[in-house]
PQR file of N, CA, C, O and H, with PARSE charges and radii, in Angstrom:
ATOM      1  N   UNK A   1      37.625  -8.911 -81.484 -0.4000 1.5000
ATOM      2  CA  UNK A   1      39.015  -8.717 -81.080 -0.0000 2.0000
ATOM      3  C   UNK A   1      39.048  -7.841 -79.831  0.5500 1.7000
ATOM      4  O   UNK A   1      38.355  -6.828 -79.744 -0.5500 1.4000
ATOM      5  N   UNK A   2      39.856  -8.247 -78.884 -0.4000 1.5000
ATOM      6  CA  UNK A   2      40.042  -7.512 -77.646 -0.0000 2.0000
ATOM      7  C   UNK A   2      41.247  -6.592 -77.807  0.5500 1.7000
ATOM      8  O   UNK A   2      42.288  -7.017 -78.308 -0.5500 1.4000
ATOM      9  H   UNK A   2      40.420  -9.070 -78.954  0.4000 1.0000
ATOM     10  N   UNK A   3      41.114  -5.336 -77.386 -0.4000 1.5000
ATOM     11  CA  UNK A   3      42.261  -4.426 -77.409 -0.0000 2.0000
ATOM     12  C   UNK A   3      42.537  -3.981 -75.982  0.5500 1.7000
ATOM     13  O   UNK A   3      41.747  -3.263 -75.369 -0.5500 1.4000
ATOM     14  H   UNK A   3      40.269  -4.990 -76.979  0.4000 1.0000
ATOM     15  N   UNK A   4      43.671  -4.423 -75.474 -0.4000 1.5000
ATOM     16  CA  UNK A   4      44.093  -4.082 -74.124 -0.0000 2.0000
ATOM     17  C   UNK A   4      45.118  -2.969 -74.223  0.5500 1.7000
ATOM     18  O   UNK A   4      46.101  -3.075 -74.957 -0.5500 1.4000
ATOM     19  H   UNK A   4      44.313  -5.007 -75.972  0.4000 1.0000
ATOM     20  N   UNK A   5      44.878  -1.896 -73.473 -0.4000 1.5000
ATOM     21  CA  UNK A   5      45.748  -0.725 -73.524 -0.0000 2.0000
ATOM     22  C   UNK A   5      46.314  -0.444 -72.138  0.5500 1.7000
ATOM     23  O   UNK A   5      45.979  -1.121 -71.166 -0.5500 1.4000
ATOM     24  H   UNK A   5      44.079  -1.810 -72.877  0.4000 1.0000
ATOM     25  N   UNK A   6      47.174   0.562 -72.065 -0.4000 1.5000
ATOM     26  CA  UNK A   6      47.821   0.953 -70.805 -0.0000 2.0000
ATOM     27  C   UNK A   6      46.826   1.207 -69.686  0.5500 1.7000
ATOM     28  O   UNK A   6      47.083   0.872 -68.530 -0.5500 1.4000
ATOM     29  H   UNK A   6      47.445   1.112 -72.855  0.4000 1.0000
ATOM     30  N   UNK A   7      45.677   1.807 -70.034 -0.4000 1.5000
ATOM     31  CA  UNK A   7      44.723   2.192 -68.999 -0.0000 2.0000
ATOM     32  C   UNK A   7      43.622   1.153 -68.770  0.5500 1.7000
ATOM     33  O   UNK A   7      42.645   1.425 -68.072 -0.5500 1.4000
ATOM     34  H   UNK A   7      45.468   2.079 -70.973  0.4000 1.0000
ATOM     35  N   UNK A   8      43.782  -0.038 -69.360 -0.4000 1.5000
ATOM     36  CA  UNK A   8      42.806  -1.105 -69.139 -0.0000 2.0000
ATOM     37  C   UNK A   8      43.014  -1.670 -67.730  0.5500 1.7000
ATOM     38  O   UNK A   8      44.142  -1.904 -67.297 -0.5500 1.4000
ATOM     39  H   UNK A   8      44.576  -0.259 -69.927  0.4000 1.0000
ATOM     40  N   UNK A   9      41.907  -1.881 -67.034 -0.4000 1.5000
ATOM     41  CA  UNK A   9      41.946  -2.402 -65.663 -0.0000 2.0000
ATOM     42  C   UNK A   9      42.202  -3.912 -65.708  0.5500 1.7000
ATOM     43  O   UNK A   9      41.585  -4.637 -66.489 -0.5500 1.4000
ATOM     44  H   UNK A   9      40.990  -1.691 -67.386  0.4000 1.0000
ATOM     45  N   UNK A  10      43.128  -4.370 -64.853 -0.4000 1.5000
ATOM     46  CA  UNK A  10      43.508  -5.789 -64.824 -0.0000 2.0000
ATOM     47  C   UNK A  10      42.284  -6.690 -64.611  0.5500 1.7000
ATOM     48  O   UNK A  10      42.141  -7.711 -65.284 -0.5500 1.4000
ATOM     49  H   UNK A  10      43.629  -3.782 -64.218  0.4000 1.0000
ATOM     50  N   UNK A  11      41.416  -6.317 -63.689 -0.4000 1.5000
ATOM     51  CA  UNK A  11      40.226  -7.123 -63.435 -0.0000 2.0000
ATOM     52  C   UNK A  11      39.355  -7.274 -64.666  0.5500 1.7000
ATOM     53  O   UNK A  11      38.782  -8.338 -64.900 -0.5500 1.4000
ATOM     54  H   UNK A  11      41.533  -5.487 -63.142  0.4000 1.0000
ATOM     55  N   UNK A  12      39.252  -6.206 -65.458 -0.4000 1.5000
ATOM     56  CA  UNK A  12      38.461  -6.269 -66.694 -0.0000 2.0000
ATOM     57  C   UNK A  12      39.100  -7.228 -67.693  0.5500 1.7000
ATOM     58  O   UNK A  12      38.402  -7.949 -68.406 -0.5500 1.4000
ATOM     59  H   UNK A  12      39.717  -5.341 -65.268  0.4000 1.0000
ATOM     60  N   UNK A  13      40.418  -7.231 -67.740 -0.4000 1.5000
ATOM     61  CA  UNK A  13      41.127  -8.152 -68.646 -0.0000 2.0000
ATOM     62  C   UNK A  13      40.850  -9.587 -68.232  0.5500 1.7000
ATOM     63  O   UNK A  13      40.533 -10.434 -69.067 -0.5500 1.4000
ATOM     64  H   UNK A  13      40.985  -6.645 -67.161  0.4000 1.0000
ATOM     65  N   UNK A  14      40.973  -9.856 -66.931 -0.4000 1.5000
ATOM     66  CA  UNK A  14      40.781 -11.224 -66.448 -0.0000 2.0000
ATOM     67  C   UNK A  14      39.340 -11.694 -66.642  0.5500 1.7000
ATOM     68  O   UNK A  14      39.094 -12.885 -66.832 -0.5500 1.4000
ATOM     69  H   UNK A  14      41.231  -9.168 -66.253  0.4000 1.0000
ATOM     70  N   UNK A  15      38.390 -10.761 -66.595 -0.4000 1.5000
ATOM     71  CA  UNK A  15      36.992 -11.131 -66.820 -0.0000 2.0000
ATOM     72  C   UNK A  15      36.741 -11.585 -68.253  0.5500 1.7000
ATOM     73  O   UNK A  15      35.985 -12.530 -68.479 -0.5500 1.4000
ATOM     74  H   UNK A  15      38.590  -9.794 -66.441  0.4000 1.0000
ATOM     75  N   UNK A  16      37.367 -10.920 -69.224 -0.4000 1.5000
ATOM     76  CA  UNK A  16      37.120 -11.258 -70.631 -0.0000 2.0000
ATOM     77  C   UNK A  16      38.162 -12.209 -71.226  0.5500 1.7000
ATOM     78  O   UNK A  16      37.904 -12.864 -72.236 -0.5500 1.4000
ATOM     79  H   UNK A  16      37.981 -10.152 -69.040  0.4000 1.0000
ATOM     80  N   UNK A  17      39.336 -12.281 -70.599 -0.4000 1.5000
ATOM     81  CA  UNK A  17      40.406 -13.143 -71.112 -0.0000 2.0000
ATOM     82  C   UNK A  17      41.157 -13.794 -69.941  0.5500 1.7000
ATOM     83  O   UNK A  17      42.320 -13.478 -69.693 -0.5500 1.4000
ATOM     84  H   UNK A  17      39.546 -11.749 -69.779  0.4000 1.0000
ATOM     85  N   UNK A  18      40.484 -14.701 -69.227 -0.4000 1.5000
ATOM     86  CA  UNK A  18      41.131 -15.328 -68.064 -0.0000 2.0000
ATOM     87  C   UNK A  18      42.408 -16.095 -68.400  0.5500 1.7000
ATOM     88  O   UNK A  18      43.233 -16.351 -67.524 -0.5500 1.4000
ATOM     89  H   UNK A  18      39.539 -14.957 -69.429  0.4000 1.0000
ATOM     90  N   UNK A  19      42.565 -16.457 -69.665 -0.4000 1.5000
ATOM     91  CA  UNK A  19      43.771 -17.176 -70.096 -0.0000 2.0000
ATOM     92  C   UNK A  19      45.030 -16.321 -69.993  0.5500 1.7000
ATOM     93  O   UNK A  19      46.138 -16.835 -70.146 -0.5500 1.4000
ATOM     94  H   UNK A  19      41.895 -16.249 -70.377  0.4000 1.0000
ATOM     95  N   UNK A  20      44.873 -15.010 -69.734 -0.4000 1.5000
ATOM     96  CA  UNK A  20      46.038 -14.134 -69.587 -0.0000 2.0000
ATOM     97  C   UNK A  20      46.611 -14.166 -68.169  0.5500 1.7000
ATOM     98  O   UNK A  20      47.692 -13.625 -67.933 -0.5500 1.4000
ATOM     99  H   UNK A  20      43.973 -14.592 -69.610  0.4000 1.0000
ATOM    100  N   UNK A  21      45.912 -14.786 -67.231 -0.4000 1.5000
ATOM    101  CA  UNK A  21      46.363 -14.808 -65.837 -0.0000 2.0000
ATOM    102  C   UNK A  21      47.813 -15.271 -65.675  0.5500 1.7000
ATOM    103  O   UNK A  21      48.558 -14.641 -64.925 -0.5500 1.4000
ATOM    104  H   UNK A  21      45.035 -15.225 -67.422  0.4000 1.0000
ATOM    105  N   UNK A  22      48.246 -16.349 -66.347 -0.4000 1.5000
ATOM    106  CA  UNK A  22      49.644 -16.773 -66.182 -0.0000 2.0000
ATOM    107  C   UNK A  22      50.668 -15.694 -66.553  0.5500 1.7000
ATOM    108  O   UNK A  22      51.763 -15.663 -65.993 -0.5500 1.4000
ATOM    109  H   UNK A  22      47.640 -16.861 -66.957  0.4000 1.0000
ATOM    110  N   UNK A  23      50.319 -14.818 -67.485 -0.4000 1.5000
ATOM    111  CA  UNK A  23      51.240 -13.738 -67.854 -0.0000 2.0000
ATOM    112  C   UNK A  23      51.404 -12.788 -66.676  0.5500 1.7000
ATOM    113  O   UNK A  23      52.521 -12.396 -66.340 -0.5500 1.4000
ATOM    114  H   UNK A  23      49.428 -14.843 -67.940  0.4000 1.0000
ATOM    115  N   UNK A  24      50.288 -12.419 -66.048 -0.4000 1.5000
ATOM    116  CA  UNK A  24      50.360 -11.527 -64.892 -0.0000 2.0000
ATOM    117  C   UNK A  24      51.078 -12.208 -63.728  0.5500 1.7000
ATOM    118  O   UNK A  24      51.851 -11.566 -63.017 -0.5500 1.4000
ATOM    119  H   UNK A  24      49.381 -12.738 -66.321  0.4000 1.0000
ATOM    120  N   UNK A  25      50.833 -13.481 -63.532 -0.4000 1.5000
ATOM    121  CA  UNK A  25      51.526 -14.220 -62.466 -0.0000 2.0000
ATOM    122  C   UNK A  25      53.038 -14.230 -62.714  0.5500 1.7000
ATOM    123  O   UNK A  25      53.826 -14.141 -61.772 -0.5500 1.4000
ATOM    124  H   UNK A  25      50.205 -14.003 -64.110  0.4000 1.0000
ATOM    125  N   UNK A  26      53.435 -14.338 -63.975 -0.4000 1.5000
ATOM    126  CA  UNK A  26      54.863 -14.421 -64.304 -0.0000 2.0000
ATOM    127  C   UNK A  26      55.616 -13.122 -64.021  0.5500 1.7000
ATOM    128  O   UNK A  26      56.840 -13.138 -63.898 -0.5500 1.4000
ATOM    129  H   UNK A  26      52.795 -14.410 -64.740  0.4000 1.0000
ATOM    130  N   UNK A  27      54.898 -11.988 -63.915 -0.4000 1.5000
ATOM    131  CA  UNK A  27      55.580 -10.725 -63.602 -0.0000 2.0000
ATOM    132  C   UNK A  27      55.515 -10.409 -62.116  0.5500 1.7000
ATOM    133  O   UNK A  27      55.935  -9.335 -61.684 -0.5500 1.4000
ATOM    134  H   UNK A  27      53.903 -11.975 -64.015  0.4000 1.0000
ATOM    135  N   UNK A  28      54.984 -11.353 -61.332 -0.4000 1.5000
ATOM    136  CA  UNK A  28      54.965 -11.157 -59.889 -0.0000 2.0000
ATOM    137  C   UNK A  28      53.629 -10.726 -59.323  0.5500 1.7000
ATOM    138  O   UNK A  28      53.537 -10.424 -58.133 -0.5500 1.4000
ATOM    139  H   UNK A  28      54.643 -12.225 -61.683  0.4000 1.0000
ATOM    140  N   UNK A  29      52.589 -10.689 -60.145 -0.4000 1.5000
ATOM    141  CA  UNK A  29      51.260 -10.348 -59.646 -0.0000 2.0000
ATOM    142  C   UNK A  29      50.596 -11.624 -59.132  0.5500 1.7000
ATOM    143  O   UNK A  29      49.781 -12.240 -59.818 -0.5500 1.4000
ATOM    144  H   UNK A  29      52.664 -10.935 -61.111  0.4000 1.0000
ATOM    145  N   UNK A  30      50.960 -12.000 -57.919 -0.4000 1.5000
ATOM    146  CA  UNK A  30      50.482 -13.269 -57.370 -0.0000 2.0000
ATOM    147  C   UNK A  30      49.144 -13.151 -56.661  0.5500 1.7000
ATOM    148  O   UNK A  30      48.603 -14.158 -56.205 -0.5500 1.4000
ATOM    149  H   UNK A  30      51.622 -11.499 -57.362  0.4000 1.0000
ATOM    150  N   UNK A  31      48.606 -11.965 -56.559 -0.4000 1.5000
ATOM    151  CA  UNK A  31      47.338 -11.771 -55.862 -0.0000 2.0000
ATOM    152  C   UNK A  31      46.294 -11.234 -56.839  0.5500 1.7000
ATOM    153  O   UNK A  31      45.730 -10.161 -56.622 -0.5500 1.4000
ATOM    154  H   UNK A  31      49.046 -11.147 -56.930  0.4000 1.0000
ATOM    155  N   UNK A  32      46.042 -11.970 -57.899 -0.4000 1.5000
ATOM    156  CA  UNK A  32      45.126 -11.504 -58.937 -0.0000 2.0000
ATOM    157  C   UNK A  32      43.692 -11.372 -58.447  0.5500 1.7000
ATOM    158  O   UNK A  32      42.899 -10.654 -59.055 -0.5500 1.4000
ATOM    159  H   UNK A  32      46.500 -12.842 -58.075  0.4000 1.0000
ATOM    160  N   UNK A  33      43.350 -12.043 -57.370 -0.4000 1.5000
ATOM    161  CA  UNK A  33      42.001 -11.945 -56.833 -0.0000 2.0000
ATOM    162  C   UNK A  33      41.828 -10.798 -55.853  0.5500 1.7000
ATOM    163  O   UNK A  33      40.704 -10.476 -55.467 -0.5500 1.4000
ATOM    164  H   UNK A  33      43.995 -12.626 -56.876  0.4000 1.0000
ATOM    165  N   UNK A  34      42.932 -10.177 -55.443 -0.4000 1.5000
ATOM    166  CA  UNK A  34      42.863  -9.074 -54.479 -0.0000 2.0000
ATOM    167  C   UNK A  34      42.252  -7.843 -55.147  0.5500 1.7000
ATOM    168  O   UNK A  34      42.539  -7.554 -56.309 -0.5500 1.4000
ATOM    169  H   UNK A  34      43.845 -10.438 -55.756  0.4000 1.0000
ATOM    170  N   UNK A  35      41.411  -7.120 -54.410 -0.4000 1.5000
ATOM    171  CA  UNK A  35      40.793  -5.920 -54.992 -0.0000 2.0000
ATOM    172  C   UNK A  35      41.811  -4.910 -55.507  0.5500 1.7000
ATOM    173  O   UNK A  35      41.575  -4.273 -56.534 -0.5500 1.4000
ATOM    174  H   UNK A  35      41.177  -7.354 -53.466  0.4000 1.0000
ATOM    175  N   UNK A  36      42.941  -4.751 -54.813 -0.4000 1.5000
ATOM    176  CA  UNK A  36      43.926  -3.763 -55.274 -0.0000 2.0000
ATOM    177  C   UNK A  36      44.549  -4.182 -56.599  0.5500 1.7000
ATOM    178  O   UNK A  36      44.766  -3.339 -57.469 -0.5500 1.4000
ATOM    179  H   UNK A  36      43.132  -5.268 -53.979  0.4000 1.0000
ATOM    180  N   UNK A  37      44.837  -5.451 -56.765 -0.4000 1.5000
ATOM    181  CA  UNK A  37      45.410  -5.922 -58.029 -0.0000 2.0000
ATOM    182  C   UNK A  37      44.402  -5.840 -59.156  0.5500 1.7000
ATOM    183  O   UNK A  37      44.738  -5.407 -60.258 -0.5500 1.4000
ATOM    184  H   UNK A  37      44.661  -6.136 -56.059  0.4000 1.0000
ATOM    185  N   UNK A  38      43.184  -6.247 -58.899 -0.4000 1.5000
ATOM    186  CA  UNK A  38      42.149  -6.239 -59.942 -0.0000 2.0000
ATOM    187  C   UNK A  38      41.777  -4.823 -60.358  0.5500 1.7000
ATOM    188  O   UNK A  38      41.265  -4.615 -61.458 -0.5500 1.4000
ATOM    189  H   UNK A  38      42.911  -6.599 -58.004  0.4000 1.0000
ATOM    190  N   UNK A  39      42.028  -3.841 -59.485 -0.4000 1.5000
ATOM    191  CA  UNK A  39      41.668  -2.463 -59.790 -0.0000 2.0000
ATOM    192  C   UNK A  39      42.762  -1.651 -60.446  0.5500 1.7000
ATOM    193  O   UNK A  39      42.536  -0.510 -60.847 -0.5500 1.4000
ATOM    194  H   UNK A  39      42.444  -4.010 -58.591  0.4000 1.0000
ATOM    195  N   UNK A  40      43.954  -2.230 -60.560 -0.4000 1.5000
ATOM    196  CA  UNK A  40      45.080  -1.520 -61.189 -0.0000 2.0000
ATOM    197  C   UNK A  40      44.950  -1.530 -62.703  0.5500 1.7000
ATOM    198  O   UNK A  40      44.368  -2.442 -63.290 -0.5500 1.4000
ATOM    199  H   UNK A  40      44.139  -3.157 -60.234  0.4000 1.0000
ATOM    200  N   UNK A  41      45.503  -0.501 -63.316 -0.4000 1.5000
ATOM    201  CA  UNK A  41      45.618  -0.516 -64.775 -0.0000 2.0000
ATOM    202  C   UNK A  41      46.869  -1.309 -65.134  0.5500 1.7000
ATOM    203  O   UNK A  41      47.707  -1.583 -64.276 -0.5500 1.4000
ATOM    204  H   UNK A  41      45.976   0.240 -62.839  0.4000 1.0000
ATOM    205  N   UNK A  42      46.986  -1.668 -66.387 -0.4000 1.5000
ATOM    206  CA  UNK A  42      48.181  -2.370 -66.863 -0.0000 2.0000
ATOM    207  C   UNK A  42      49.415  -1.510 -66.597  0.5500 1.7000
ATOM    208  O   UNK A  42      50.444  -2.014 -66.147 -0.5500 1.4000
ATOM    209  H   UNK A  42      46.305  -1.445 -67.085  0.4000 1.0000
ATOM    210  N   UNK A  43      49.309  -0.222 -66.874 -0.4000 1.5000
ATOM    211  CA  UNK A  43      50.454   0.673 -66.682 -0.0000 2.0000
ATOM    212  C   UNK A  43      50.854   0.748 -65.211  0.5500 1.7000
ATOM    213  O   UNK A  43      52.044   0.723 -64.899 -0.5500 1.4000
ATOM    214  H   UNK A  43      48.473   0.188 -67.239  0.4000 1.0000
ATOM    215  N   UNK A  44      49.886   0.840 -64.306 -0.4000 1.5000
ATOM    216  CA  UNK A  44      50.193   0.884 -62.869 -0.0000 2.0000
ATOM    217  C   UNK A  44      50.876  -0.398 -62.417  0.5500 1.7000
ATOM    218  O   UNK A  44      51.850  -0.353 -61.665 -0.5500 1.4000
ATOM    219  H   UNK A  44      48.919   0.860 -64.560  0.4000 1.0000
ATOM    220  N   UNK A  45      50.373  -1.535 -62.872 -0.4000 1.5000
ATOM    221  CA  UNK A  45      50.976  -2.816 -62.507 -0.0000 2.0000
ATOM    222  C   UNK A  45      52.413  -2.905 -63.001  0.5500 1.7000
ATOM    223  O   UNK A  45      53.286  -3.408 -62.294 -0.5500 1.4000
ATOM    224  H   UNK A  45      49.582  -1.571 -63.483  0.4000 1.0000
ATOM    225  N   UNK A  46      52.659  -2.421 -64.205 -0.4000 1.5000
ATOM    226  CA  UNK A  46      54.016  -2.449 -64.758 -0.0000 2.0000
ATOM    227  C   UNK A  46      54.954  -1.556 -63.953  0.5500 1.7000
ATOM    228  O   UNK A  46      56.106  -1.920 -63.714 -0.5500 1.4000
ATOM    229  H   UNK A  46      51.949  -2.012 -64.779  0.4000 1.0000
ATOM    230  N   UNK A  47      54.470  -0.397 -63.538 -0.4000 1.5000
ATOM    231  CA  UNK A  47      55.311   0.504 -62.733 -0.0000 2.0000
ATOM    232  C   UNK A  47      55.674  -0.157 -61.402  0.5500 1.7000
ATOM    233  O   UNK A  47      56.827  -0.107 -60.976 -0.5500 1.4000
ATOM    234  H   UNK A  47      53.534  -0.102 -63.732  0.4000 1.0000
ATOM    235  N   UNK A  48      54.693  -0.772 -60.752 -0.4000 1.5000
ATOM    236  CA  UNK A  48      54.923  -1.410 -59.452 -0.0000 2.0000
ATOM    237  C   UNK A  48      55.898  -2.576 -59.568  0.5500 1.7000
ATOM    238  O   UNK A  48      56.723  -2.793 -58.682 -0.5500 1.4000
ATOM    239  H   UNK A  48      53.756  -0.812 -61.098  0.4000 1.0000
ATOM    240  N   UNK A  49      55.798  -3.325 -60.667 -0.4000 1.5000
ATOM    241  CA  UNK A  49      56.594  -4.543 -60.810 -0.0000 2.0000
ATOM    242  C   UNK A  49      57.827  -4.365 -61.690  0.5500 1.7000
ATOM    243  O   UNK A  49      58.537  -5.335 -61.954 -0.5500 1.4000
ATOM    244  H   UNK A  49      55.127  -3.148 -61.387  0.4000 1.0000
ATOM    245  N   UNK A  50      58.093  -3.144 -62.149 -0.4000 1.5000
ATOM    246  CA  UNK A  50      59.291  -2.878 -62.942 -0.0000 2.0000
ATOM    247  C   UNK A  50      59.309  -3.576 -64.293  0.5500 1.7000
ATOM    248  O   UNK A  50      60.348  -4.065 -64.738 -0.5500 1.4000
ATOM    249  H   UNK A  50      57.516  -2.356 -61.935  0.4000 1.0000
ATOM    250  N   UNK A  51      58.163  -3.616 -64.932 -0.4000 1.5000
ATOM    251  CA  UNK A  51      58.024  -4.306 -66.216 -0.0000 2.0000
ATOM    252  C   UNK A  51      57.799  -3.284 -67.327  0.5500 1.7000
ATOM    253  O   UNK A  51      57.138  -2.268 -67.114 -0.5500 1.4000
ATOM    254  H   UNK A  51      57.320  -3.218 -64.571  0.4000 1.0000
ATOM    255  N   UNK A  52      58.343  -3.549 -68.501 -0.4000 1.5000
ATOM    256  CA  UNK A  52      58.126  -2.696 -69.670 -0.0000 2.0000
ATOM    257  C   UNK A  52      56.684  -2.851 -70.134  0.5500 1.7000
ATOM    258  O   UNK A  52      56.273  -3.936 -70.544 -0.5500 1.4000
ATOM    259  H   UNK A  52      58.880  -4.375 -68.674  0.4000 1.0000
ATOM    260  N   UNK A  53      55.922  -1.776 -70.070 -0.4000 1.5000
ATOM    261  CA  UNK A  53      54.491  -1.835 -70.368 -0.0000 2.0000
ATOM    262  C   UNK A  53      54.214  -2.258 -71.805  0.5500 1.7000
ATOM    263  O   UNK A  53      53.255  -2.990 -72.050 -0.5500 1.4000
ATOM    264  H   UNK A  53      56.255  -0.894 -69.737  0.4000 1.0000
ATOM    265  N   UNK A  54      55.017  -1.824 -72.748 -0.4000 1.5000
ATOM    266  CA  UNK A  54      54.790  -2.184 -74.151 -0.0000 2.0000
ATOM    267  C   UNK A  54      54.996  -3.679 -74.385  0.5500 1.7000
ATOM    268  O   UNK A  54      54.247  -4.305 -75.135 -0.5500 1.4000
ATOM    269  H   UNK A  54      55.797  -1.230 -72.549  0.4000 1.0000
ATOM    270  N   UNK A  55      56.009  -4.245 -73.743 -0.4000 1.5000
ATOM    271  CA  UNK A  55      56.254  -5.681 -73.884 -0.0000 2.0000
ATOM    272  C   UNK A  55      55.110  -6.485 -73.280  0.5500 1.7000
ATOM    273  O   UNK A  55      54.653  -7.467 -73.864 -0.5500 1.4000
ATOM    274  H   UNK A  55      56.618  -3.737 -73.133  0.4000 1.0000
ATOM    275  N   UNK A  56      54.651  -6.056 -72.099 -0.4000 1.5000
ATOM    276  CA  UNK A  56      53.550  -6.765 -71.459 -0.0000 2.0000
ATOM    277  C   UNK A  56      52.273  -6.647 -72.286  0.5500 1.7000
ATOM    278  O   UNK A  56      51.550  -7.630 -72.451 -0.5500 1.4000
ATOM    279  H   UNK A  56      55.023  -5.258 -71.624  0.4000 1.0000
ATOM    280  N   UNK A  57      51.992  -5.463 -72.801 -0.4000 1.5000
ATOM    281  CA  UNK A  57      50.802  -5.275 -73.633 -0.0000 2.0000
ATOM    282  C   UNK A  57      50.843  -6.192 -74.853  0.5500 1.7000
ATOM    283  O   UNK A  57      49.822  -6.765 -75.234 -0.5500 1.4000
ATOM    284  H   UNK A  57      52.580  -4.665 -72.667  0.4000 1.0000
ATOM    285  N   UNK A  58      51.997  -6.329 -75.456 -0.4000 1.5000
ATOM    286  CA  UNK A  58      52.121  -7.199 -76.627 -0.0000 2.0000
ATOM    287  C   UNK A  58      51.788  -8.647 -76.257  0.5500 1.7000
ATOM    288  O   UNK A  58      51.058  -9.324 -76.981 -0.5500 1.4000
ATOM    289  H   UNK A  58      52.826  -5.863 -75.147  0.4000 1.0000
ATOM    290  N   UNK A  59      52.326  -9.117 -75.130 -0.4000 1.5000
ATOM    291  CA  UNK A  59      52.066 -10.492 -74.689 -0.0000 2.0000
ATOM    292  C   UNK A  59      50.598 -10.704 -74.345  0.5500 1.7000
ATOM    293  O   UNK A  59      49.986 -11.685 -74.768 -0.5500 1.4000
ATOM    294  H   UNK A  59      52.919  -8.567 -74.542  0.4000 1.0000
ATOM    295  N   UNK A  60      50.042  -9.779 -73.576 -0.4000 1.5000
ATOM    296  CA  UNK A  60      48.662  -9.926 -73.121 -0.0000 2.0000
ATOM    297  C   UNK A  60      47.689  -9.836 -74.295  0.5500 1.7000
ATOM    298  O   UNK A  60      46.745 -10.623 -74.376 -0.5500 1.4000
ATOM    299  H   UNK A  60      50.539  -8.982 -73.232  0.4000 1.0000
ATOM    300  N   UNK A  61      47.907  -8.893 -75.195 -0.4000 1.5000
ATOM    301  CA  UNK A  61      47.026  -8.781 -76.363 -0.0000 2.0000
ATOM    302  C   UNK A  61      47.102 -10.030 -77.244  0.5500 1.7000
ATOM    303  O   UNK A  61      46.084 -10.503 -77.749 -0.5500 1.4000
ATOM    304  H   UNK A  61      48.673  -8.254 -75.129  0.4000 1.0000
ATOM    305  N   UNK A  62      48.303 -10.553 -77.424 -0.4000 1.5000
ATOM    306  CA  UNK A  62      48.452 -11.768 -78.236 -0.0000 2.0000
ATOM    307  C   UNK A  62      47.682 -12.915 -77.612  0.5500 1.7000
ATOM    308  O   UNK A  62      46.936 -13.611 -78.300 -0.5500 1.4000
ATOM    309  H   UNK A  62      49.130 -10.169 -77.014  0.4000 1.0000
ATOM    310  N   UNK A  63      47.857 -13.117 -76.311 -0.4000 1.5000
ATOM    311  CA  UNK A  63      47.192 -14.217 -75.616 -0.0000 2.0000
ATOM    312  C   UNK A  63      45.680 -14.020 -75.576  0.5500 1.7000
ATOM    313  O   UNK A  63      44.930 -14.977 -75.771 -0.5500 1.4000
ATOM    314  H   UNK A  63      48.463 -12.551 -75.752  0.4000 1.0000
ATOM    315  N   UNK A  64      45.230 -12.813 -75.330 -0.4000 1.5000
ATOM    316  CA  UNK A  64      43.804 -12.518 -75.223 -0.0000 2.0000
ATOM    317  C   UNK A  64      43.076 -12.750 -76.542  0.5500 1.7000
ATOM    318  O   UNK A  64      41.875 -13.016 -76.554 -0.5500 1.4000
ATOM    319  H   UNK A  64      45.840 -12.036 -75.172  0.4000 1.0000
ATOM    320  N   UNK A  65      43.795 -12.650 -77.637 -0.4000 1.5000
ATOM    321  CA  UNK A  65      43.152 -12.755 -78.945 -0.0000 2.0000
ATOM    322  C   UNK A  65      43.392 -14.097 -79.646  0.5500 1.7000
ATOM    323  O   UNK A  65      43.021 -14.266 -80.808 -0.5500 1.4000
ATOM    324  H   UNK A  65      44.772 -12.434 -77.627  0.4000 1.0000
ATOM    325  N   UNK A  66      44.003 -15.037 -78.950 -0.4000 1.5000
ATOM    326  CA  UNK A  66      44.150 -16.381 -79.511 -0.0000 2.0000
ATOM    327  C   UNK A  66      42.793 -17.072 -79.468  0.5500 1.7000
ATOM    328  O   UNK A  66      41.998 -16.831 -78.560 -0.5500 1.4000
ATOM    329  H   UNK A  66      44.305 -14.900 -78.006  0.4000 1.0000
ATOM    330  N   UNK A  67      42.530 -17.919 -80.434 -0.4000 1.5000
ATOM    331  CA  UNK A  67      41.285 -18.704 -80.370 -0.0000 2.0000
ATOM    332  C   UNK A  67      41.305 -19.594 -79.127  0.5500 1.7000
ATOM    333  O   UNK A  67      42.324 -20.208 -78.810 -0.5500 1.4000
ATOM    334  H   UNK A  67      43.176 -18.115 -81.172  0.4000 1.0000
ATOM    335  N   UNK A  68      40.187 -19.658 -78.437 -0.4000 1.5000
ATOM    336  CA  UNK A  68      40.090 -20.480 -77.230 -0.0000 2.0000
ATOM    337  C   UNK A  68      39.850 -21.934 -77.634  0.5500 1.7000
ATOM    338  O   UNK A  68      38.944 -22.237 -78.409 -0.5500 1.4000
ATOM    339  H   UNK A  68      39.359 -19.159 -78.695  0.4000 1.0000
ATOM    340  N   UNK A  69      40.685 -22.828 -77.090 -0.4000 1.5000
ATOM    341  CA  UNK A  69      40.535 -24.268 -77.379 -0.0000 2.0000
ATOM    342  C   UNK A  69      39.495 -24.830 -76.426  0.5500 1.7000
ATOM    343  O   UNK A  69      39.495 -24.536 -75.230 -0.5500 1.4000
ATOM    344  H   UNK A  69      41.421 -22.582 -76.460  0.4000 1.0000
ATOM    345  N   UNK A  70      38.622 -25.635 -76.977 -0.4000 1.5000
ATOM    346  CA  UNK A  70      37.573 -26.257 -76.145 -0.0000 2.0000
ATOM    347  C   UNK A  70      37.842 -27.694 -75.927  0.5500 1.7000
ATOM    348  O   UNK A  70      37.066 -28.372 -75.253 -0.5500 1.4000
ATOM    349  H   UNK A  70      38.623 -25.874 -77.948  0.4000 1.0000
TER
END
């Protein structure tokens, strides 16, 4: 089980759970490959984009922990 928290780095999330990318794109993080975006924590990204960190964490954790379909 993956546990994503406020201080988890976005790039680390995308490395272990790439299926979460659409969630980040939906909040306006359109440059997921940029070093600045990949180096931000979830909390920093939420502050920049005006998103409720708890709501985003719930979505990202749910998606990251779904069984991967092959």
